[in-house]
C-alpha positions, 0 to 999 in steps of 0.5 A: 240264312244265306240265299246260297242254301236255297238251290234251284229246283232239280239241281240235285239228282234223285237217288233211291231211298236208303232205309231208315228206322224210328224206334221209341223207348217202349220198343215199338219200331217203325221202318221207312225211307230216309230223306234229309241228312244221314244221321241218328238223332234222338228226341221226344216224339210228338205229332203236329196236326197242322195241314200246312205250313211245314216249313214254319213248323220245321224252323220253329225253335220250340221244337228243339229236342223233339222229333216231329210227326206230321199228321197230314199225309202229304208233305214237301209239295210246296217246297221251301224258301227264305221268306217262310223260315221262322228262325236262323235254322231248324232246331228239331231233332227229326222229321216224320211224314207219310208221304214225301213230295221230292219235286215241289210245285209252287211259285215261291219255291227255291228248293226241296224239303229234302235238300233243305233238311240235308243242308241243316243235318236234320234226319227225316223218315217217310212211308211209315204208318203215321196214324199208328204212331200218332195213336200210340202217342195219344194213348200212352203219351210222348216218349223218347225215340231215336230216328236213324237214317244212317245205314250203318246204324240200323240195329234195332235193339242198339237204337231202342237202348239208346232211346231208353237212356236218352233223357226226355225234356223234364229238367232240361233248359233247351232255351240255352241252345236256341237263343241268340248270343247278343242283342240286336235290333229287329226292323222287318215288318210283315211280308207284303207278297207281290206288289199290289197283291197283299197291301200292307196296313199303315203302321203306327209311328215307332214311338215306343220301345219294346225289349223282346226276350229271345227264348226261341222267338219266332220271326213272325212275332217280331214282324207283328210287333214292328206292324204295331209301331214298336222299336224292337230290341231282341235280347238273349234269354240270360239278360238280366233285368238291370240290363233290360232296364238300362235299355229304357224300354216302354215294355218287355215281351217274352217269347216262345221257346222250347223245353221245360220252362221250370229249368230255364235258370234265372229267367223267372227272377228277372221277369219278377223284377221287371213286372214291378215297373214294366208292362209285360206280354208273353206268349207260349213259354213267355206265358209259362215263365210269367206264371212261374214268376208270379209264384205258380208252377207248370206240369208236363202234359201227356202229349202236348198241343201241337197244331193249327186247330186248337180251340181257345176260349176267351172266358170274359166273352165266351168266344172261342178262337181257333188257335195255333199251338205248340207246347208240352207244358202248361201253367197249373191253375191251382199253384196260382191260386195258392201263390196268392197273386191277384191274377186271373185265368183269362182263356182255357183250351176247350179240349182239356181245359188247361190254362191258355191265358193269364192276366194280373188284376193290378199290374199291366201283365198279361200272357197267352199260351197259344200263338197269336202270331200263327205262322202257320195257322189261323189269325183269329188271336192276332189282335193281342198285339194291338192290345199289347200296344194299347197297354204299353201306350197307356202305361207310357202315358201315366194312365191306369191299366191292368193286364185284366182290362187289356185281356178283356179288351176293356182298356178304353 
């Protein structure tokens, strides 16, 4: 976004907080204080357990159609800045927190969270009992809610009725709302910080070309592809397999994104076609779409996995990585078994046993449900980008390689 959207700290006067309401479809009402935009927005209410990285969360396109609740109590203390944006703008429907820091204190801050959400027409509510809300979601599952920061629209019964008639995420193609409109080249690598503070490792030569499907791609994914020496072309989600092949890529990447993977029209067919000739790597929604293209099915989770502290186990080694995750759907393992495709589950979530990784036993295809690019979160799983590079290199050189051998780290 333009730098003009980032205001100098203290440039806007602080006023008394307006009342705000968050109501759920089951009739539960939470009263708090408004921040961000004056608006009424509906969406699936979910919670995120990350303790840091609220700006990356707010700007992750995977939250389209959702009202995000932070379990960590103090939000806004480090402000916002252009470097930490993960997309061109926020796509979430609303933001729910316990305590808002109005005056950030961080050397990188160029504005406040309050002003940032107001600039992007996103409503927020603070001062509610977020523990109560999270327990309700945990015990009863995610449900549609309505967040009102408009003082003229604070009728509880009216808002509950709106929540009850608002559709959930099932059957909704939200990818079409967040994807880019035309193809573009991405060249930016990792942010190096202050000169001399965070030295950047040398990159391989950009001799390999990757086409990245934008289902709601995060910028840090694209940066890490560049760091592996890829020349990256980003294409809209509606791009056909023939159009991708016309770009003559050495590999194809399937990005994260929002909503119900089964509702994204035409994508599984394109991926099924590309999988016949190109190495593929998918993350999050891209993992789910790869599973669908292989004949599997996806299912809605009770309240999803959203946070930077999820345990993902590599079944080939038994090792556990602490992972960043953000998804409300999962690939159903039994459906993959019924499909008969030679695919193995490579990783699982230790909290509930859901599928966290897939790899093909004969083709160069693999995927992970969690986010190895982090941003925010731990970097335990960042090695997957190097493995993707290895897989594309071997395939381009005419050497035998499968997704399973790559996922196990056995390519060599």
